[in-house]
N, C-alpha and C positions, 0 to 999 in steps of 0.2 A: 462627134464622137459619140460611139455607143456605150453601154455599159461595162462590155467587158474591152479589157485595154488592150490596144493595137486592130481593133474595129473601129472604120469609119467607114461614113457614106458620106461622098462628095456631090454638091449639086452645084449647074452652072448657076449664074444670076438668068438666063433666059428660061432653063427649065424652074427655077423659083418662081418666076414672074409667071409663068403658065399656070403652074399649082394654085398661087394665090390667087389668079382669076377665076380659074376653074372653081376653085373654092366660097370665092366672095359673090360668086354667082347661084353658087349650089344655097349659100345662106339667106340671099335674098330671095329663091324659089320658096324655100322655107318660111318668109313672110319675115325676116331679121332685117330691119332700117335704120337708118341715122339713129344716134340716141340710146338705142335698146341695149341690154345688157347681155351678156354672151360669157359664160366661164368654160374655159379649156380645161378639161381635164385629160393630159396624154403624157407621156414620158418624152422626155428632150430627145426630140429626134427632129428630120428636116421637115416634115408635115407638122409638126406643132407649130415652128416658124412660118411656115406658110400660114397658117391658121389665123396667126395674131396679126401678121401682115395681111389677111385678107379683112379680118373685121376693123382695121384701122382704115384700111380700103375704103369700107362703104359705110365708116363712121358709126360703127358700133365700138360700144364701150366692153374690153375685154380683159376679164382678169386670170390669171394660169394659175393652175393648181397643179404638181405635181405628185405621183403616188408616194404612199408614205404614209398619208392622214388617218385617223380615225376616221370615220363616218359623224362624230359629231363634229371634229375639227373640220371636214370637209363641208360641211351644213353650214357650220360658220363662215366660215371663207365667201361660198358663195351667197349667203345673207347680207353679206359685208359689199 
């Protein structure tokens, strides 16, 4: 569901798998590999879910930070 009540996006398992694989390949092309750390800063949406799954798929450790944090709080979470 999106932030607005009543708004939602439906994604099939096949669409989620395809998006996850594409994102995983993009991350690998950018040099992300097993054991690397990735911080995902996105609103809650299907793309954020696919990003988390893509990191897990290639073995990258990931942390999720959603909007609403101050710059200092965001920096602390990234360092952690």
